[in-house]
C-alpha positions, 0 to 999 in steps of 0.5 A: 601869082596871087592866091584864089581862082586862076585861069591860064597857060603853063609849061609843064616842067616835070609831071609824075603820077602818084598815089595818095594815102587813100589809094587814089591817083593824082598828078604832081606837076611843076609848072612854069611861065616867065614869072617862075615855077609853081607846084600843081596837083591834079587830084583824082586823076583819070587818064581817060578823063584828063588825058596824058601829059609830058614835060615840055608840053603847054597846057591850059589850066583852070584852078585855085592857088593857095598857100601850102607849107609856106609855098604857093600851090595850084589845085588843078580843076580843069586841064587841057593841052594847048592847041594852035587856036590858043595862039600861044608861043612856047618861048613866052612860057620859058624863063630865060636869061636877060641877055642872048646866048650869042652876046654872053658867049661873045663876051666869054670868048673875049675873056679867053682871048685876053688870057696871056698864058698860051696854053691855058688859053688854048685849052679853055677855048677848045673846051668851050668850042666843043660845047658851043651849040649847047651852051648858048641856051643851057640852064645852070640848074634844075630848080635853084639859081639860074634855072633858066634858058641860057642860065649857064652862060649867065651865071658864068659871065656874072662870076667873070664880072665879080672876078674882074673886080677882085683881080683889080684889088689883089695883085697876087691873083693869077688872072689867067688861071682864075678866068679860065677856071671860071669859064670851065667850072660848070661846062659839064652841066651840059652832060649833067641834065636832061632838057625838054624841047622848050630848053628847061631841065626835066631831071638828071642824066644817068651820067649826071646821077652817077658822076656829076658835073664836077667829076665829068668836068675834070675828065673833059679837061684831062682828055682835052689836055692830052689831045692838045699836048698841054702841060699836065700841071696846068691842066691839073690846076683847072681840074682841081678848080672844077672838083673843088668849086662847091667848097665843102664835101657836104656840098658835092666837092671832091676836095676843098680848094687848095690854092688861091684861085680855086678858093676865089672861084668857090666863093664867087660861085656861091656869092653869085648863086646866093645873090640870084636866089635872094633877088628872085625870092624877094621879087615875089613879095610886096615891099615891107613883107617877108618871103616864105622860108627859103630852104636853099638859103638855110631856111631863112625868111627874107625881107623886101626892104624896097630901098631899090627896085628888085630886078633879077638882072646882072649888068653883064653888058658893061 
Protein backbone atom coordinates (compact mmCIF):
# COMPACT_ATOMS: atom_id res chain seq x y z
CA UNK A 1 0.00 0.00 0.00
CA UNK A 2 1.36 3.40 -0.97
CA UNK A 3 1.39 6.42 1.31
CA UNK A 4 -1.40 8.96 0.92
CA UNK A 5 -5.17 8.78 0.63
CA UNK A 6 -6.68 5.30 0.35
CA UNK A 7 -10.19 3.99 -0.08
CA UNK A 8 -10.80 0.25 0.01
CA UNK A 9 -11.95 -2.94 1.68
CA UNK A 10 -10.18 -4.67 4.56
CA UNK A 11 -10.62 -7.61 6.88
CA UNK A 12 -10.33 -6.82 10.60
CA UNK A 13 -7.77 -9.15 12.14
CA UNK A 14 -7.77 -7.62 15.64
CA UNK A 15 -9.53 -4.62 17.16
CA UNK A 16 -9.08 -3.02 20.58
CA UNK A 17 -10.72 0.02 22.13
CA UNK A 18 -8.09 2.14 23.90
CA UNK A 19 -7.75 5.53 25.57
CA UNK A 20 -5.12 8.08 24.48
CA UNK A 21 -3.12 10.33 26.80
CA UNK A 22 -5.84 12.98 26.62
CA UNK A 23 -8.48 10.50 27.78
CA UNK A 24 -10.17 10.18 24.39
CA UNK A 25 -11.18 6.73 23.09
CA UNK A 26 -9.80 5.30 19.86
CA UNK A 27 -9.74 1.98 18.01
CA UNK A 28 -6.43 0.21 17.45
CA UNK A 29 -6.88 -2.30 14.62
CA UNK A 30 -4.81 -4.78 12.66
CA UNK A 31 -6.24 -4.96 9.16
CA UNK A 32 -5.32 -7.33 6.36
CA UNK A 33 -5.88 -8.18 2.75
CA UNK A 34 -4.03 -10.60 0.48
CA UNK A 35 -1.11 -8.17 0.29
CA UNK A 36 -0.52 -8.29 4.06
CA UNK A 37 -1.24 -6.51 7.33
CA UNK A 38 -1.38 -2.86 8.33
CA UNK A 39 -1.99 -1.18 11.69
CA UNK A 40 -4.91 1.25 11.67
CA UNK A 41 -6.09 3.89 14.12
CA UNK A 42 -9.59 5.35 14.35
CA UNK A 43 -9.13 8.42 16.54
CA UNK A 44 -11.96 10.01 18.54
CA UNK A 45 -13.93 6.79 18.34
CA UNK A 46 -17.62 6.90 19.15
CA UNK A 47 -19.69 3.73 19.23
CA UNK A 48 -22.77 5.75 18.40
CA UNK A 49 -21.17 7.50 15.42
CA UNK A 50 -18.99 4.72 14.05
CA UNK A 51 -20.62 1.47 15.22
CA UNK A 52 -18.97 -1.59 16.74
CA UNK A 53 -16.54 -3.94 15.03
CA UNK A 54 -15.30 -7.47 15.62
CA UNK A 55 -12.37 -9.55 14.35
CA UNK A 56 -13.24 -11.38 11.14
CA UNK A 57 -15.51 -8.62 9.80
CA UNK A 58 -15.05 -6.99 6.41
CA UNK A 59 -15.07 -3.20 6.41
CA UNK A 60 -14.78 -0.40 3.89
CA UNK A 61 -12.37 2.31 4.98
CA UNK A 62 -11.37 5.74 3.72
CA UNK A 63 -8.19 7.00 5.27
CA UNK A 64 -4.60 8.10 4.94
CA UNK A 65 -1.48 5.93 5.02
CA UNK A 66 1.72 7.38 6.45
CA UNK A 67 4.95 6.10 7.96
CA UNK A 68 5.15 5.72 11.75
CA UNK A 69 8.19 4.24 13.51
CA UNK A 70 9.38 2.78 10.21
CA UNK A 71 6.07 1.04 9.44
CA UNK A 72 3.02 2.07 7.44
CA UNK A 73 -0.01 3.06 9.49
CA UNK A 74 -3.54 3.82 8.32
CA UNK A 75 -5.39 6.76 9.87
CA UNK A 76 -9.10 5.97 9.46
CA UNK A 77 -11.35 8.84 8.43
CA UNK A 78 -14.49 6.85 7.60
CA UNK A 79 -15.41 3.23 8.26
CA UNK A 80 -18.44 1.03 7.71
CA UNK A 81 -19.22 -2.66 7.53
CA UNK A 82 -19.37 -4.31 4.13
CA UNK A 83 -22.85 -5.07 2.78
CA UNK A 84 -24.01 -7.52 0.13
CA UNK A 85 -24.31 -4.60 -2.29
CA UNK A 86 -20.51 -4.18 -2.20
CA UNK A 87 -20.13 -7.52 -3.97
CA UNK A 88 -16.98 -8.58 -2.12
CA UNK A 89 -15.97 -12.07 -0.98
CA UNK A 90 -14.21 -12.65 2.31
CA UNK A 91 -11.95 -15.23 0.64
CA UNK A 92 -10.43 -12.42 -1.44
CA UNK A 93 -9.19 -10.71 1.73
CA UNK A 94 -7.56 -13.61 3.52
CA UNK A 95 -3.84 -14.16 2.89
CA UNK A 96 -3.51 -17.84 1.99
CA UNK A 97 -0.82 -20.39 1.21
CA UNK A 98 0.00 -20.77 -2.47
CA UNK A 99 -1.12 -24.40 -2.45
CA UNK A 100 -4.38 -26.02 -1.38
CA UNK A 101 -4.58 -27.71 2.00
CA UNK A 102 -5.59 -30.95 0.29
CA UNK A 103 -2.50 -30.94 -1.94
CA UNK A 104 -0.14 -30.22 0.96
CA UNK A 105 -1.74 -32.77 3.30
CA UNK A 106 -1.58 -35.38 0.55
CA UNK A 107 2.15 -34.77 0.14
CA UNK A 108 2.69 -35.10 3.88
CA UNK A 109 0.67 -38.32 4.00
CA UNK A 110 2.94 -39.69 1.24
CA UNK A 111 5.96 -38.88 3.39
CA UNK A 112 4.38 -40.71 6.33
CA UNK A 113 3.78 -43.73 4.08
CA UNK A 114 7.49 -43.76 3.19
CA UNK A 115 8.57 -44.10 6.85
CA UNK A 116 10.04 -47.56 7.32
CA UNK A 117 9.72 -47.79 11.10
CA UNK A 118 6.17 -49.16 11.58
CA UNK A 119 5.64 -47.67 15.02
CA UNK A 120 6.84 -44.18 14.10
CA UNK A 121 4.70 -44.38 10.97
CA UNK A 122 1.62 -45.46 12.91
CA UNK A 123 2.06 -42.85 15.62
CA UNK A 124 2.66 -39.97 13.20
CA UNK A 125 -0.25 -40.97 11.00
CA UNK A 126 -2.61 -41.15 13.98
CA UNK A 127 -1.54 -37.73 15.27
CA UNK A 128 -2.10 -36.10 11.89
CA UNK A 129 -5.35 -37.96 11.27
CA UNK A 130 -6.76 -36.63 14.54
CA UNK A 131 -6.27 -33.05 13.26
CA UNK A 132 -7.07 -33.71 9.61
CA UNK A 133 -9.94 -31.24 9.28
CA UNK A 134 -8.38 -28.25 11.05
CA UNK A 135 -4.90 -28.70 9.62
CA UNK A 136 -6.13 -28.05 6.07
CA UNK A 137 -6.52 -24.33 6.72
CA UNK A 138 -4.73 -23.54 10.00
CA UNK A 139 -2.16 -20.70 10.02
CA UNK A 140 1.31 -21.27 11.47
CA UNK A 141 1.53 -18.00 13.39
CA UNK A 142 -0.26 -14.87 14.57
CA UNK A 143 1.84 -12.11 12.96
CA UNK A 144 5.15 -13.60 11.82
CA UNK A 145 6.12 -16.36 9.41
CA UNK A 146 3.38 -18.28 7.57
CA UNK A 147 0.62 -16.31 9.33
CA UNK A 148 -1.72 -17.15 6.45
CA UNK A 149 -4.60 -19.53 5.90
CA UNK A 150 -3.01 -22.95 5.32
CA UNK A 151 0.31 -21.69 6.68
CA UNK A 152 0.82 -24.58 9.10
CA UNK A 153 0.92 -27.19 6.33
CA UNK A 154 2.93 -24.83 4.11
CA UNK A 155 5.61 -24.40 6.78
CA UNK A 156 5.67 -28.12 7.60
CA UNK A 157 6.00 -29.20 3.97
CA UNK A 158 8.71 -26.60 3.33
CA UNK A 159 10.80 -28.06 6.15
CA UNK A 160 10.24 -31.56 4.78
CA UNK A 161 11.62 -30.46 1.40
CA UNK A 162 14.66 -28.94 3.10
CA UNK A 163 15.15 -32.10 5.16
CA UNK A 164 15.04 -34.35 2.10
CA UNK A 165 18.06 -32.52 0.73
CA UNK A 166 19.93 -32.73 4.02
CA UNK A 167 19.22 -36.47 4.32
CA UNK A 168 20.60 -37.05 0.82
CA UNK A 169 23.94 -35.56 1.92
CA UNK A 170 24.43 -37.00 5.43
CA UNK A 171 23.92 -40.77 5.79
CA UNK A 172 24.12 -40.57 9.60
CA UNK A 173 20.67 -38.99 9.77
CA UNK A 174 17.73 -41.19 10.78
CA UNK A 175 15.31 -40.12 8.06
CA UNK A 176 12.31 -41.81 9.69
CA UNK A 177 12.82 -39.97 12.96
CA UNK A 178 13.53 -36.62 11.30
CA UNK A 179 10.50 -36.72 9.01
CA UNK A 180 8.13 -37.78 11.78
CA UNK A 181 9.50 -35.09 14.08
CA UNK A 182 9.00 -32.44 11.42
CA UNK A 183 5.43 -33.53 10.72
CA UNK A 184 4.33 -33.41 14.37
CA UNK A 185 6.45 -30.51 15.65
CA UNK A 186 3.81 -27.78 15.22
CA UNK A 187 0.58 -29.80 15.22
CA UNK A 188 -0.60 -28.31 18.50
CA UNK A 189 -0.61 -24.82 17.07
CA UNK A 190 -4.16 -25.91 16.29
CA UNK A 191 -4.79 -25.77 20.05
CA UNK A 192 -2.62 -22.71 20.65
CA UNK A 193 -4.51 -20.15 18.57
CA UNK A 194 -8.03 -18.76 18.37
CA UNK A 195 -9.23 -18.19 14.81
CA UNK A 196 -11.69 -15.76 13.26
CA UNK A 197 -14.45 -17.06 10.96
CA UNK A 198 -12.16 -16.07 8.07
CA UNK A 199 -9.49 -18.50 9.28
CA UNK A 200 -6.91 -16.04 10.62
CA UNK A 201 -5.44 -15.98 14.10
CA UNK A 202 -7.08 -13.47 16.43
CA UNK A 203 -5.06 -14.35 19.52
CA UNK A 204 -3.94 -17.15 21.80
CA UNK A 205 -6.25 -19.62 23.47
CA UNK A 206 -6.10 -20.08 27.23
CA UNK A 207 -4.15 -23.31 26.73
CA UNK A 208 -1.93 -21.54 24.26
CA UNK A 209 -1.06 -18.85 26.79
CA UNK A 210 -0.58 -21.23 29.72
CA UNK A 211 1.07 -24.21 28.00
CA UNK A 212 2.10 -23.36 24.45
CA UNK A 213 2.24 -25.68 21.45
CA UNK A 214 5.54 -27.33 22.45
CA UNK A 215 4.24 -28.65 25.77
CA UNK A 216 0.82 -29.53 24.35
CA UNK A 217 2.52 -31.33 21.47
CA UNK A 218 4.56 -33.50 23.80
CA UNK A 219 1.45 -34.34 25.83
CA UNK A 220 -0.43 -35.37 22.68
CA UNK A 221 2.41 -37.66 21.61
CA UNK A 222 2.56 -39.26 25.05
CA UNK A 223 -1.19 -39.89 25.13
CA UNK A 224 -1.41 -41.25 21.60
CA UNK A 225 1.64 -43.48 22.06
CA UNK A 226 0.05 -45.10 25.11
CA UNK A 227 -3.22 -45.67 23.20
CA UNK A 228 -1.34 -47.38 20.37
CA UNK A 229 1.15 -49.28 22.60
CA UNK A 230 4.09 -47.54 20.90
CA UNK A 231 7.60 -48.14 22.24
CA UNK A 232 7.97 -45.43 24.95
CA UNK A 233 11.51 -44.58 23.83
CA UNK A 234 10.39 -43.86 20.28
CA UNK A 235 7.64 -41.62 21.60
CA UNK A 236 10.15 -39.92 23.90
CA UNK A 237 12.41 -39.06 20.95
CA UNK A 238 9.53 -37.37 19.16
CA UNK A 239 8.53 -35.56 22.35
CA UNK A 240 12.06 -34.23 22.73
CA UNK A 241 12.07 -32.97 19.14
CA UNK A 242 8.85 -31.07 19.79
CA UNK A 243 9.89 -29.45 23.08
CA UNK A 244 13.37 -28.51 21.81
CA UNK A 245 12.66 -27.29 18.29
CA UNK A 246 12.80 -23.60 19.26
CA UNK A 247 16.46 -24.19 19.97
CA UNK A 248 17.03 -22.00 23.03
CA UNK A 249 15.08 -21.51 26.27
CA UNK A 250 14.99 -17.77 25.51
CA UNK A 251 12.94 -18.62 22.41
CA UNK A 252 10.56 -20.97 24.20
CA UNK A 253 12.37 -24.32 24.05
CA UNK A 254 11.97 -26.44 27.18
CA UNK A 255 15.42 -27.94 26.56
CA UNK A 256 18.06 -27.57 23.85
CA UNK A 257 18.20 -30.23 21.10
CA UNK A 258 20.16 -33.23 22.37
CA UNK A 259 20.49 -35.49 19.32
CA UNK A 260 21.16 -34.97 15.63
CA UNK A 261 17.64 -35.09 14.24
CA UNK A 262 16.36 -32.73 16.94
CA UNK A 263 19.10 -30.23 16.06
CA UNK A 264 18.35 -30.49 12.34
CA UNK A 265 14.64 -29.88 12.95
CA UNK A 266 15.45 -26.82 15.06
CA UNK A 267 17.82 -25.38 12.47
CA UNK A 268 15.53 -26.05 9.49
CA UNK A 269 12.52 -24.66 11.37
CA UNK A 270 14.41 -21.42 11.95
CA UNK A 271 15.76 -21.36 8.38
CA UNK A 272 12.33 -21.75 6.79
CA UNK A 273 10.83 -19.07 9.04
CA UNK A 274 13.70 -16.69 8.26
CA UNK A 275 13.49 -17.23 4.50
CA UNK A 276 9.75 -16.57 4.60
CA UNK A 277 10.11 -13.41 6.70
CA UNK A 278 12.96 -11.95 4.62
CA UNK A 279 11.19 -12.69 1.34
CA UNK A 280 7.93 -11.20 2.62
CA UNK A 281 9.65 -8.04 3.87
CA UNK A 282 11.70 -7.47 0.70
CA UNK A 283 8.66 -8.00 -1.51
CA UNK A 284 7.16 -4.85 0.04
CA UNK A 285 9.88 -2.46 -1.18
CA UNK A 286 11.03 -1.43 -4.68
CA UNK A 287 14.29 -2.67 -6.18
CA UNK A 288 17.35 -0.91 -4.81
CA UNK A 289 15.69 0.11 -1.55
CA UNK A 290 15.81 -1.06 2.05
CA UNK A 291 12.93 -2.33 4.16
CA UNK A 292 12.05 -0.74 7.49
CA UNK A 293 13.79 -2.41 10.42
CA UNK A 294 12.41 -5.89 11.03
CA UNK A 295 12.16 -6.48 14.76
CA UNK A 296 11.71 -10.24 14.28
CA UNK A 297 14.99 -10.36 12.35
CA UNK A 298 17.30 -8.74 14.90
CA UNK A 299 15.93 -5.31 14.00
CA UNK A 300 17.75 -5.39 10.65
CA UNK A 301 16.94 -3.39 7.53
CA UNK A 302 16.92 -5.62 4.43
CA UNK A 303 17.98 -4.74 0.90
CA UNK A 304 16.09 -5.62 -2.26
CA UNK A 305 18.94 -6.31 -4.71
CA UNK A 306 16.43 -7.29 -7.42
CA UNK A 307 18.67 -10.01 -8.87
CA UNK A 308 15.67 -12.33 -8.82
CA UNK A 309 11.95 -11.65 -8.82
CA UNK A 310 10.72 -11.67 -5.24
CA UNK A 311 7.97 -14.29 -4.92
CA UNK A 312 6.80 -15.51 -1.51
CA UNK A 313 6.37 -19.09 -2.66
CA UNK A 314 8.24 -22.33 -2.08
CA UNK A 315 8.43 -25.06 -4.72
CA UNK A 316 6.45 -27.70 -2.85
CA UNK A 317 4.91 -29.45 -5.81
CA UNK A 318 8.09 -31.07 -7.06
